[in-house]
PDB file of N, CA, C and O in Angstrom, chain B, residues numbered from 101:
ATOM      1  N   MET B 101      -5.907 -53.399  45.711  1.00  0.00           N
ATOM      2  CA  MET B 101      -6.138 -52.682  47.028  1.00  0.00           C
ATOM      3  C   MET B 101      -7.170 -54.022  47.709  1.00  0.00           C
ATOM      4  O   MET B 101      -7.802 -54.687  46.889  1.00  0.00           O
ATOM      5  N   SER B 102      -7.267 -54.283  48.832  1.00  0.00           N
ATOM      6  CA  SER B 102      -8.131 -55.159  49.742  1.00  0.00           C
ATOM      7  C   SER B 102      -8.247 -54.770  51.129  1.00  0.00           C
ATOM      8  O   SER B 102      -7.287 -54.544  51.865  1.00  0.00           O
ATOM      9  N   LEU B 103      -9.383 -54.707  51.430  1.00  0.00           N
ATOM     10  CA  LEU B 103      -9.343 -53.935  52.676  1.00  0.00           C
ATOM     11  C   LEU B 103     -10.011 -55.588  53.433  1.00  0.00           C
ATOM     12  O   LEU B 103     -10.548 -56.324  52.605  1.00  0.00           O
ATOM     13  N   SER B 104      -9.978 -55.983  54.545  1.00  0.00           N
ATOM     14  CA  SER B 104     -10.666 -57.225  55.127  1.00  0.00           C
ATOM     15  C   SER B 104     -10.382 -57.129  56.263  1.00  0.00           C
ATOM     16  O   SER B 104      -9.274 -56.784  56.675  1.00  0.00           O
ATOM     17  N   LEU B 105     -11.785 -57.555  57.256  1.00  0.00           N
ATOM     18  CA  LEU B 105     -11.896 -57.941  58.564  1.00  0.00           C
ATOM     19  C   LEU B 105     -12.675 -59.308  58.685  1.00  0.00           C
ATOM     20  O   LEU B 105     -13.553 -59.858  58.021  1.00  0.00           O
ATOM     21  N   GLU B 106     -11.776 -59.691  60.127  1.00  0.00           N
ATOM     22  CA  GLU B 106     -12.109 -60.965  60.238  1.00  0.00           C
ATOM     23  C   GLU B 106     -12.639 -61.085  61.971  1.00  0.00           C
ATOM     24  O   GLU B 106     -12.169 -60.327  62.819  1.00  0.00           O
ATOM     25  N   LEU B 107     -13.242 -61.706  62.165  1.00  0.00           N
ATOM     26  CA  LEU B 107     -14.159 -61.815  63.505  1.00  0.00           C
ATOM     27  C   LEU B 107     -14.177 -63.341  63.510  1.00  0.00           C
ATOM     28  O   LEU B 107     -15.016 -63.952  62.849  1.00  0.00           O
ATOM     29  N   ILE B 108     -13.228 -63.979  64.276  1.00  0.00           N
ATOM     30  CA  ILE B 108     -13.769 -65.482  64.193  1.00  0.00           C
ATOM     31  C   ILE B 108     -13.545 -65.816  65.850  1.00  0.00           C
ATOM     32  O   ILE B 108     -12.931 -65.341  66.805  1.00  0.00           O
ATOM     33  N   GLN B 109     -14.462 -66.960  65.545  1.00  0.00           N
ATOM     34  CA  GLN B 109     -14.485 -67.260  66.986  1.00  0.00           C
ATOM     35  C   GLN B 109     -14.330 -69.254  66.747  1.00  0.00           C
ATOM     36  O   GLN B 109     -14.953 -69.972  65.965  1.00  0.00           O
ATOM     37  N   ARG B 110     -13.300 -69.612  67.729  1.00  0.00           N
ATOM     38  CA  ARG B 110     -12.867 -70.998  67.381  1.00  0.00           C
ATOM     39  C   ARG B 110     -13.107 -71.614  69.092  1.00  0.00           C
ATOM     40  O   ARG B 110     -12.385 -71.289  70.035  1.00  0.00           O
ATOM     41  N   SER B 111     -14.092 -72.400  69.161  1.00  0.00           N
ATOM     42  CA  SER B 111     -14.123 -73.563  70.192  1.00  0.00           C
ATOM     43  C   SER B 111     -13.253 -74.376  70.785  1.00  0.00           C
ATOM     44  O   SER B 111     -12.732 -75.310  70.175  1.00  0.00           O
ATOM     45  N   ILE B 112     -12.936 -74.023  72.400  1.00  0.00           N
ATOM     46  CA  ILE B 112     -11.468 -74.540  72.717  1.00  0.00           C
ATOM     47  C   ILE B 112     -11.791 -75.436  74.171  1.00  0.00           C
ATOM     48  O   ILE B 112     -11.091 -75.807  75.114  1.00  0.00           O
ATOM     49  N   ASP B 113     -13.453 -75.585  73.755  1.00  0.00           N
ATOM     50  CA  ASP B 113     -14.397 -76.540  74.949  1.00  0.00           C
ATOM     51  C   ASP B 113     -13.678 -78.244  75.187  1.00  0.00           C
ATOM     52  O   ASP B 113     -14.207 -78.948  76.048  1.00  0.00           O
ATOM     53  N   ASP B 114     -12.951 -78.587  74.697  1.00  0.00           N
ATOM     54  CA  ASP B 114     -11.031 -79.531  74.915  1.00  0.00           C
ATOM     55  C   ASP B 114     -10.319 -79.195  76.131  1.00  0.00           C
ATOM     56  O   ASP B 114     -10.152 -79.916  77.114  1.00  0.00           O
ATOM     57  N   HIS B 115      -9.894 -77.925  75.927  1.00  0.00           N
ATOM     58  CA  HIS B 115      -9.095 -77.450  76.573  1.00  0.00           C
ATOM     59  C   HIS B 115      -9.890 -76.109  78.045  1.00  0.00           C
ATOM     60  O   HIS B 115      -9.787 -75.730  79.212  1.00  0.00           O
ATOM     61  N   CYS B 116     -10.358 -76.002  77.234  1.00  0.00           N
ATOM     62  CA  CYS B 116     -11.094 -74.633  78.142  1.00  0.00           C
ATOM     63  C   CYS B 116     -12.172 -73.862  78.257  1.00  0.00           C
ATOM     64  O   CYS B 116     -12.391 -72.679  77.997  1.00  0.00           O
ATOM     65  N   ARG B 117     -13.331 -75.454  79.052  1.00  0.00           N
ATOM     66  CA  ARG B 117     -14.368 -75.142  78.670  1.00  0.00           C
ATOM     67  C   ARG B 117     -15.851 -74.246  78.804  1.00  0.00           C
ATOM     68  O   ARG B 117     -16.243 -74.256  79.970  1.00  0.00           O
ATOM     69  N   GLY B 118     -16.695 -73.528  77.933  1.00  0.00           N
ATOM     70  CA  GLY B 118     -17.023 -72.428  77.592  1.00  0.00           C
ATOM     71  C   GLY B 118     -15.996 -71.214  77.522  1.00  0.00           C
ATOM     72  O   GLY B 118     -16.075 -70.104  78.050  1.00  0.00           O
ATOM     73  N   ASN B 119     -15.239 -71.634  76.899  1.00  0.00           N
ATOM     74  CA  ASN B 119     -14.647 -70.126  76.213  1.00  0.00           C
ATOM     75  C   ASN B 119     -14.458 -70.730  75.053  1.00  0.00           C
ATOM     76  O   ASN B 119     -14.724 -71.916  74.855  1.00  0.00           O
ATOM     77  N   VAL B 120     -13.807 -69.651  73.895  1.00  0.00           N
ATOM     78  CA  VAL B 120     -13.958 -69.512  72.460  1.00  0.00           C
ATOM     79  C   VAL B 120     -12.217 -69.090  72.220  1.00  0.00           C
ATOM     80  O   VAL B 120     -11.565 -68.824  73.230  1.00  0.00           O
ATOM     81  N   ILE B 121     -11.733 -69.062  71.247  1.00  0.00           N
ATOM     82  CA  ILE B 121     -10.651 -68.254  70.586  1.00  0.00           C
ATOM     83  C   ILE B 121     -10.922 -67.350  70.096  1.00  0.00           C
ATOM     84  O   ILE B 121     -11.580 -67.836  69.176  1.00  0.00           O
ATOM     85  N   TYR B 122     -10.970 -65.894  69.879  1.00  0.00           N
ATOM     86  CA  TYR B 122     -11.439 -64.597  69.501  1.00  0.00           C
ATOM     87  C   TYR B 122     -10.191 -64.668  68.740  1.00  0.00           C
ATOM     88  O   TYR B 122      -9.083 -64.880  69.233  1.00  0.00           O
ATOM     89  N   GLU B 123     -10.500 -64.437  67.271  1.00  0.00           N
ATOM     90  CA  GLU B 123      -9.288 -64.048  66.598  1.00  0.00           C
ATOM     91  C   GLU B 123      -9.891 -62.455  66.245  1.00  0.00           C
ATOM     92  O   GLU B 123     -11.111 -62.377  66.388  1.00  0.00           O
ATOM     93  N   ARG B 124      -9.232 -61.231  65.823  1.00  0.00           N
ATOM     94  CA  ARG B 124     -10.363 -59.826  65.483  1.00  0.00           C
ATOM     95  C   ARG B 124      -8.722 -59.419  64.977  1.00  0.00           C
ATOM     96  O   ARG B 124      -7.667 -59.312  65.603  1.00  0.00           O
ATOM     97  N   GLY B 125      -9.207 -59.207  63.080  1.00  0.00           N
ATOM     98  CA  GLY B 125      -8.013 -58.469  62.649  1.00  0.00           C
ATOM     99  C   GLY B 125      -9.088 -57.709  61.765  1.00  0.00           C
ATOM    100  O   GLY B 125     -10.298 -57.940  61.752  1.00  0.00           O
ATOM    101  N   PHE B 126      -8.284 -56.594  60.903  1.00  0.00           N
ATOM    102  CA  PHE B 126      -9.086 -55.534  60.117  1.00  0.00           C
ATOM    103  C   PHE B 126      -7.308 -55.326  59.318  1.00  0.00           C
ATOM    104  O   PHE B 126      -6.234 -55.171  59.900  1.00  0.00           O
ATOM    105  N   TYR B 127      -7.623 -55.410  57.701  1.00  0.00           N
ATOM    106  CA  TYR B 127      -6.485 -55.147  57.339  1.00  0.00           C
ATOM    107  C   TYR B 127      -6.595 -54.793  55.599  1.00  0.00           C
ATOM    108  O   TYR B 127      -7.021 -55.345  54.585  1.00  0.00           O
ATOM    109  N   LEU B 128      -6.004 -53.672  55.939  1.00  0.00           N
ATOM    110  CA  LEU B 128      -5.684 -52.823  54.421  1.00  0.00           C
ATOM    111  C   LEU B 128      -4.378 -53.323  53.366  1.00  0.00           C
ATOM    112  O   LEU B 128      -3.231 -52.926  53.574  1.00  0.00           O
ATOM    113  N   VAL B 129      -4.645 -54.038  52.473  1.00  0.00           N
ATOM    114  CA  VAL B 129      -3.083 -54.698  51.552  1.00  0.00           C
ATOM    115  C   VAL B 129      -3.071 -54.276  50.356  1.00  0.00           C
ATOM    116  O   VAL B 129      -4.089 -54.356  49.669  1.00  0.00           O
ATOM    117  N   GLU B 130      -1.845 -53.714  49.849  1.00  0.00           N
ATOM    118  CA  GLU B 130      -1.725 -52.980  48.838  1.00  0.00           C
ATOM    119  C   GLU B 130      -0.249 -53.629  48.035  1.00  0.00           C
ATOM    120  O   GLU B 130       0.609 -54.371  48.514  1.00  0.00           O
ATOM    121  N   GLN B 131      -0.334 -53.109  46.831  1.00  0.00           N
ATOM    122  CA  GLN B 131       0.842 -53.296  45.678  1.00  0.00           C
ATOM    123  C   GLN B 131       1.884 -52.240  46.271  1.00  0.00           C
ATOM    124  O   GLN B 131       1.613 -51.054  46.081  1.00  0.00           O
ATOM    125  N   VAL B 132       2.674 -52.455  46.745  1.00  0.00           N
ATOM    126  CA  VAL B 132       4.063 -51.568  46.701  1.00  0.00           C
ATOM    127  C   VAL B 132       5.060 -52.052  46.406  1.00  0.00           C
ATOM    128  O   VAL B 132       5.468 -53.191  46.637  1.00  0.00           O
ATOM    129  N   ARG B 133       5.636 -51.029  45.748  1.00  0.00           N
ATOM    130  CA  ARG B 133       7.420 -51.261  45.098  1.00  0.00           C
ATOM    131  C   ARG B 133       8.469 -51.284  45.659  1.00  0.00           C
ATOM    132  O   ARG B 133       8.702 -50.120  45.986  1.00  0.00           O
ATOM    133  N   ILE B 134       9.348 -51.995  46.011  1.00  0.00           N
ATOM    134  CA  ILE B 134      10.419 -51.840  46.708  1.00  0.00           C
ATOM    135  C   ILE B 134      11.178 -51.352  45.800  1.00  0.00           C
ATOM    136  O   ILE B 134      11.186 -51.591  44.593  1.00  0.00           O
ATOM    137  N   THR B 135      11.865 -50.610  46.454  1.00  0.00           N
ATOM    138  CA  THR B 135      12.973 -49.451  45.571  1.00  0.00           C
ATOM    139  C   THR B 135      14.114 -49.756  45.428  1.00  0.00           C
ATOM    140  O   THR B 135      14.906 -49.129  46.133  1.00  0.00           O
ATOM    141  N   ARG B 136      14.610 -50.673  44.616  1.00  0.00           N
ATOM    142  CA  ARG B 136      15.898 -51.599  44.343  1.00  0.00           C
ATOM    143  C   ARG B 136      15.762 -52.109  42.743  1.00  0.00           C
ATOM    144  O   ARG B 136      14.691 -52.322  42.175  1.00  0.00           O
ATOM    145  N   ARG B 137      16.950 -52.238  42.219  1.00  0.00           N
ATOM    146  CA  ARG B 137      17.382 -52.951  41.033  1.00  0.00           C
ATOM    147  C   ARG B 137      16.730 -54.365  40.931  1.00  0.00           C
ATOM    148  O   ARG B 137      16.662 -54.766  42.093  1.00  0.00           O
ATOM    149  N   PRO B 138      16.422 -54.935  40.425  1.00  0.00           N
ATOM    150  CA  PRO B 138      15.367 -54.281  39.005  1.00  0.00           C
ATOM    151  C   PRO B 138      14.437 -54.009  40.717  1.00  0.00           C
ATOM    152  O   PRO B 138      14.646 -54.360  41.878  1.00  0.00           O
ATOM    153  N   SER B 139      12.946 -52.869  39.705  1.00  0.00           N
ATOM    154  CA  SER B 139      11.782 -53.055  41.022  1.00  0.00           C
ATOM    155  C   SER B 139      11.357 -54.077  41.233  1.00  0.00           C
ATOM    156  O   SER B 139      11.624 -54.894  40.351  1.00  0.00           O
ATOM    157  N   VAL B 140      10.706 -54.488  42.146  1.00  0.00           N
ATOM    158  CA  VAL B 140       9.638 -55.681  42.560  1.00  0.00           C
ATOM    159  C   VAL B 140       8.317 -55.259  42.999  1.00  0.00           C
ATOM    160  O   VAL B 140       8.466 -54.263  43.707  1.00  0.00           O
ATOM    161  N   MET B 141       7.459 -55.481  42.925  1.00  0.00           N
ATOM    162  CA  MET B 141       6.139 -55.266  43.181  1.00  0.00           C
ATOM    163  C   MET B 141       5.769 -56.329  44.001  1.00  0.00           C
ATOM    164  O   MET B 141       6.275 -57.406  43.685  1.00  0.00           O
ATOM    165  N   LEU B 142       5.113 -56.326  44.855  1.00  0.00           N
ATOM    166  CA  LEU B 142       4.857 -57.171  45.973  1.00  0.00           C
ATOM    167  C   LEU B 142       3.654 -56.765  46.501  1.00  0.00           C
ATOM    168  O   LEU B 142       3.633 -55.569  46.792  1.00  0.00           O
ATOM    169  N   TRP B 143       2.558 -57.434  46.735  1.00  0.00           N
ATOM    170  CA  TRP B 143       1.707 -57.404  48.196  1.00  0.00           C
ATOM    171  C   TRP B 143       2.106 -57.058  49.881  1.00  0.00           C
ATOM    172  O   TRP B 143       3.262 -57.380  50.157  1.00  0.00           O
ATOM    173  N   SER B 144       1.699 -56.749  50.466  1.00  0.00           N
ATOM    174  CA  SER B 144       1.522 -56.310  51.603  1.00  0.00           C
ATOM    175  C   SER B 144       0.609 -55.503  52.553  1.00  0.00           C
ATOM    176  O   SER B 144      -0.169 -54.559  52.415  1.00  0.00           O
ATOM    177  N   ASP B 145       0.935 -56.097  53.341  1.00  0.00           N
ATOM    178  CA  ASP B 145      -0.234 -55.212  54.541  1.00  0.00           C
ATOM    179  C   ASP B 145       0.469 -53.970  55.311  1.00  0.00           C
ATOM    180  O   ASP B 145       1.503 -54.009  55.977  1.00  0.00           O
ATOM    181  N   THR B 146      -0.544 -52.622  54.987  1.00  0.00           N
ATOM    182  CA  THR B 146      -0.074 -51.688  54.621  1.00  0.00           C
ATOM    183  C   THR B 146      -0.457 -50.907  55.968  1.00  0.00           C
ATOM    184  O   THR B 146       0.117 -49.988  56.552  1.00  0.00           O
ATOM    185  N   TRP B 147      -1.918 -51.774  56.314  1.00  0.00           N
ATOM    186  CA  TRP B 147      -2.473 -51.231  57.588  1.00  0.00           C
ATOM    187  C   TRP B 147      -3.129 -52.502  58.106  1.00  0.00           C
ATOM    188  O   TRP B 147      -3.861 -53.318  57.546  1.00  0.00           O
ATOM    189  N   PHE B 148      -2.435 -52.391  59.893  1.00  0.00           N
ATOM    190  CA  PHE B 148      -3.376 -53.577  60.225  1.00  0.00           C
ATOM    191  C   PHE B 148      -3.683 -53.357  61.611  1.00  0.00           C
ATOM    192  O   PHE B 148      -2.915 -52.558  62.148  1.00  0.00           O
ATOM    193  N   GLU B 149      -4.832 -53.966  62.552  1.00  0.00           N
ATOM    194  CA  GLU B 149      -4.985 -54.245  63.819  1.00  0.00           C
ATOM    195  C   GLU B 149      -5.901 -55.501  64.263  1.00  0.00           C
ATOM    196  O   GLU B 149      -7.118 -55.686  64.246  1.00  0.00           O
ATOM    197  N   GLU B 150      -4.642 -56.394  64.722  1.00  0.00           N
ATOM    198  CA  GLU B 150      -5.079 -57.249  65.241  1.00  0.00           C
ATOM    199  C   GLU B 150      -5.049 -57.748  66.710  1.00  0.00           C
ATOM    200  O   GLU B 150      -4.366 -57.153  67.544  1.00  0.00           O
ATOM    201  N   SER B 151      -6.076 -59.262  67.149  1.00  0.00           N
ATOM    202  CA  SER B 151      -5.439 -59.325  67.966  1.00  0.00           C
ATOM    203  C   SER B 151      -6.190 -61.228  68.901  1.00  0.00           C
ATOM    204  O   SER B 151      -7.400 -61.320  69.104  1.00  0.00           O
ATOM    205  N   VAL B 152      -5.635 -61.917  69.127  1.00  0.00           N
ATOM    206  CA  VAL B 152      -6.438 -62.716  69.486  1.00  0.00           C
ATOM    207  C   VAL B 152      -6.310 -63.354  70.843  1.00  0.00           C
ATOM    208  O   VAL B 152      -5.224 -63.600  71.368  1.00  0.00           O
ATOM    209  N   ARG B 153      -7.851 -63.687  71.548  1.00  0.00           N
ATOM    210  CA  ARG B 153      -8.030 -63.630  73.238  1.00  0.00           C
ATOM    211  C   ARG B 153      -9.071 -65.010  73.473  1.00  0.00           C
ATOM    212  O   ARG B 153     -10.204 -65.239  73.051  1.00  0.00           O
ATOM    213  N   VAL B 154      -8.406 -65.576  74.092  1.00  0.00           N
ATOM    214  CA  VAL B 154      -9.318 -66.606  74.657  1.00  0.00           C
ATOM    215  C   VAL B 154     -10.850 -65.541  75.599  1.00  0.00           C
ATOM    216  O   VAL B 154     -10.598 -64.428  76.062  1.00  0.00           O
ATOM    217  N   VAL B 155     -11.946 -66.011  75.680  1.00  0.00           N
ATOM    218  CA  VAL B 155     -12.837 -65.215  75.868  1.00  0.00           C
ATOM    219  C   VAL B 155     -13.841 -65.910  75.792  1.00  0.00           C
ATOM    220  O   VAL B 155     -13.910 -66.738  74.883  1.00  0.00           O
ATOM    221  N   PRO B 156     -15.240 -65.721  77.027  1.00  0.00           N
ATOM    222  CA  PRO B 156     -16.730 -66.333  76.546  1.00  0.00           C
ATOM    223  C   PRO B 156     -17.223 -65.812  75.356  1.00  0.00           C
ATOM    224  O   PRO B 156     -17.113 -64.669  74.912  1.00  0.00           O
ATOM    225  N   PRO B 157     -17.885 -66.976  74.803  1.00  0.00           N
ATOM    226  CA  PRO B 157     -17.970 -66.763  73.558  1.00  0.00           C
ATOM    227  C   PRO B 157     -18.970 -65.155  72.805  1.00  0.00           C
ATOM    228  O   PRO B 157     -19.474 -64.563  73.760  1.00  0.00           O
ATOM    229  N   LEU B 158     -19.176 -64.712  71.969  1.00  0.00           N
ATOM    230  CA  LEU B 158     -18.871 -63.246  72.286  1.00  0.00           C
ATOM    231  C   LEU B 158     -20.482 -63.183  71.021  1.00  0.00           C
ATOM    232  O   LEU B 158     -20.765 -63.711  69.946  1.00  0.00           O
ATOM    233  N   SER B 159     -21.086 -62.314  71.888  1.00  0.00           N
ATOM    234  CA  SER B 159     -22.640 -62.314  70.898  1.00  0.00           C
ATOM    235  C   SER B 159     -22.324 -61.329  69.420  1.00  0.00           C
ATOM    236  O   SER B 159     -21.346 -60.684  69.044  1.00  0.00           O
ATOM    237  N   ARG B 160     -23.709 -61.598  68.832  1.00  0.00           N
ATOM    238  CA  ARG B 160     -23.720 -60.905  67.503  1.00  0.00           C
ATOM    239  C   ARG B 160     -23.576 -59.292  67.757  1.00  0.00           C
ATOM    240  O   ARG B 160     -22.895 -58.715  66.909  1.00  0.00           O
ATOM    241  N   LYS B 161     -24.050 -58.592  68.669  1.00  0.00           N
ATOM    242  CA  LYS B 161     -23.733 -57.621  69.170  1.00  0.00           C
ATOM    243  C   LYS B 161     -22.705 -56.504  69.999  1.00  0.00           C
ATOM    244  O   LYS B 161     -22.739 -55.332  70.373  1.00  0.00           O
ATOM    245  N   GLU B 162     -21.620 -57.877  70.028  1.00  0.00           N
ATOM    246  CA  GLU B 162     -20.504 -57.748  70.570  1.00  0.00           C
ATOM    247  C   GLU B 162     -19.600 -57.741  69.851  1.00  0.00           C
ATOM    248  O   GLU B 162     -18.536 -57.129  69.940  1.00  0.00           O
ATOM    249  N   LEU B 163     -20.199 -58.847  68.623  1.00  0.00           N
ATOM    250  CA  LEU B 163     -19.022 -58.889  67.497  1.00  0.00           C
ATOM    251  C   LEU B 163     -19.001 -57.222  66.424  1.00  0.00           C
ATOM    252  O   LEU B 163     -18.070 -56.605  65.904  1.00  0.00           O
ATOM    253  N   GLU B 164     -20.458 -56.986  66.467  1.00  0.00           N
ATOM    254  CA  GLU B 164     -20.897 -55.754  65.542  1.00  0.00           C
ATOM    255  C   GLU B 164     -19.851 -54.158  66.373  1.00  0.00           C
ATOM    256  O   GLU B 164     -19.327 -53.233  65.753  1.00  0.00           O
ATOM    257  N   ALA B 165     -19.871 -54.340  67.585  1.00  0.00           N
ATOM    258  CA  ALA B 165     -19.172 -53.695  68.419  1.00  0.00           C
ATOM    259  C   ALA B 165     -18.066 -53.818  68.046  1.00  0.00           C
ATOM    260  O   ALA B 165     -17.571 -52.883  67.417  1.00  0.00           O
ATOM    261  N   ASP B 166     -17.284 -55.023  68.304  1.00  0.00           N
ATOM    262  CA  ASP B 166     -15.753 -54.498  67.125  1.00  0.00           C
ATOM    263  C   ASP B 166     -15.342 -54.401  65.878  1.00  0.00           C
ATOM    264  O   ASP B 166     -14.349 -53.881  65.371  1.00  0.00           O
ATOM    265  N   GLN B 167     -16.426 -55.090  65.371  1.00  0.00           N
ATOM    266  CA  GLN B 167     -16.919 -54.395  64.047  1.00  0.00           C
ATOM    267  C   GLN B 167     -16.508 -53.029  63.196  1.00  0.00           C
ATOM    268  O   GLN B 167     -15.761 -52.686  62.279  1.00  0.00           O
ATOM    269  N   ARG B 168     -17.764 -52.328  64.362  1.00  0.00           N
ATOM    270  CA  ARG B 168     -17.697 -50.767  63.953  1.00  0.00           C
ATOM    271  C   ARG B 168     -16.142 -49.889  64.845  1.00  0.00           C
ATOM    272  O   ARG B 168     -15.793 -48.776  64.450  1.00  0.00           O
ATOM    273  N   MET B 169     -15.589 -50.410  65.705  1.00  0.00           N
ATOM    274  CA  MET B 169     -14.400 -50.037  66.119  1.00  0.00           C
ATOM    275  C   MET B 169     -13.435 -50.196  65.682  1.00  0.00           C
ATOM    276  O   MET B 169     -12.618 -49.305  65.916  1.00  0.00           O
ATOM    277  N   LEU B 170     -12.959 -51.397  64.805  1.00  0.00           N
ATOM    278  CA  LEU B 170     -11.554 -51.666  63.773  1.00  0.00           C
ATOM    279  C   LEU B 170     -12.391 -50.891  62.928  1.00  0.00           C
ATOM    280  O   LEU B 170     -11.434 -50.515  62.250  1.00  0.00           O
ATOM    281  N   ILE B 171     -13.410 -50.297  62.356  1.00  0.00           N
ATOM    282  CA  ILE B 171     -13.582 -49.645  61.047  1.00  0.00           C
ATOM    283  C   ILE B 171     -13.487 -48.354  61.264  1.00  0.00           C
ATOM    284  O   ILE B 171     -13.115 -47.627  60.343  1.00  0.00           O
ATOM    285  N   ARG B 172     -13.867 -47.724  62.764  1.00  0.00           N
ATOM    286  CA  ARG B 172     -13.542 -46.354  62.788  1.00  0.00           C
ATOM    287  C   ARG B 172     -12.170 -46.058  63.219  1.00  0.00           C
ATOM    288  O   ARG B 172     -11.743 -44.978  62.813  1.00  0.00           O
ATOM    289  N   LYS B 173     -11.225 -46.895  64.084  1.00  0.00           N
ATOM    290  CA  LYS B 173      -9.434 -46.560  64.252  1.00  0.00           C
ATOM    291  C   LYS B 173      -9.427 -47.018  62.661  1.00  0.00           C
ATOM    292  O   LYS B 173      -9.747 -45.971  62.098  1.00  0.00           O
ATOM    293  N   PHE B 174      -9.257 -47.896  61.759  1.00  0.00           N
ATOM    294  CA  PHE B 174      -9.074 -47.358  60.554  1.00  0.00           C
ATOM    295  C   PHE B 174      -9.268 -46.128  59.891  1.00  0.00           C
ATOM    296  O   PHE B 174      -8.457 -45.751  59.044  1.00  0.00           O
ATOM    297  N   LEU B 175     -10.247 -45.476  60.187  1.00  0.00           N
ATOM    298  CA  LEU B 175     -10.742 -44.345  59.386  1.00  0.00           C
ATOM    299  C   LEU B 175      -9.664 -43.516  59.871  1.00  0.00           C
ATOM    300  O   LEU B 175      -8.767 -43.059  59.162  1.00  0.00           O
ATOM    301  N   HIS B 176      -9.837 -43.292  61.501  1.00  0.00           N
ATOM    302  CA  HIS B 176      -8.923 -42.018  62.234  1.00  0.00           C
ATOM    303  C   HIS B 176      -7.884 -41.748  61.698  1.00  0.00           C
ATOM    304  O   HIS B 176      -7.397 -40.632  61.513  1.00  0.00           O
ATOM    305  N   SER B 177      -7.095 -43.747  61.143  1.00  0.00           N
ATOM    306  CA  SER B 177      -5.916 -43.028  61.095  1.00  0.00           C
ATOM    307  C   SER B 177      -5.223 -42.842  59.894  1.00  0.00           C
ATOM    308  O   SER B 177      -4.006 -42.722  59.758  1.00  0.00           O
ATOM    309  N   ARG B 178      -6.479 -42.817  58.649  1.00  0.00           N
ATOM    310  CA  ARG B 178      -6.434 -42.442  57.531  1.00  0.00           C
ATOM    311  C   ARG B 178      -6.389 -40.947  57.526  1.00  0.00           C
ATOM    312  O   ARG B 178      -5.654 -40.146  56.948  1.00  0.00           O
ATOM    313  N   GLU B 179      -7.477 -40.805  58.408  1.00  0.00           N
ATOM    314  CA  GLU B 179      -7.898 -38.789  58.300  1.00  0.00           C
ATOM    315  C   GLU B 179      -5.969 -38.645  58.449  1.00  0.00           C
ATOM    316  O   GLU B 179      -5.325 -38.392  57.430  1.00  0.00           O
ATOM    317  N   THR B 180      -5.387 -38.806  59.557  1.00  0.00           N
ATOM    318  CA  THR B 180      -4.289 -38.105  60.302  1.00  0.00           C
ATOM    319  C   THR B 180      -3.240 -37.921  58.870  1.00  0.00           C
ATOM    320  O   THR B 180      -2.581 -36.883  58.804  1.00  0.00           O
ATOM    321  N   LYS B 181      -3.141 -38.757  57.963  1.00  0.00           N
ATOM    322  CA  LYS B 181      -2.344 -38.110  57.271  1.00  0.00           C
ATOM    323  C   LYS B 181      -2.125 -38.059  56.706  1.00  0.00           C
ATOM    324  O   LYS B 181      -1.277 -37.205  56.448  1.00  0.00           O
TER     325      LYS B 181
END
């Protein structure tokens, strides 16, 4: 099982000065067994939250707020199961 967080800002000044492409994602990837013969094991996202937006560059404080929000959302979804 792996848990990953991505907060990526890529410059697009050539096309949209002063903005970035902001990719935000939080992923839980687990090994799952498919029910069929023969049994097959594979890795798959079993929980994710992601978005891609064009925005002005985000500050460290804004990135940390997004990080906290994604973690809270993930933890809350696990508590309701």
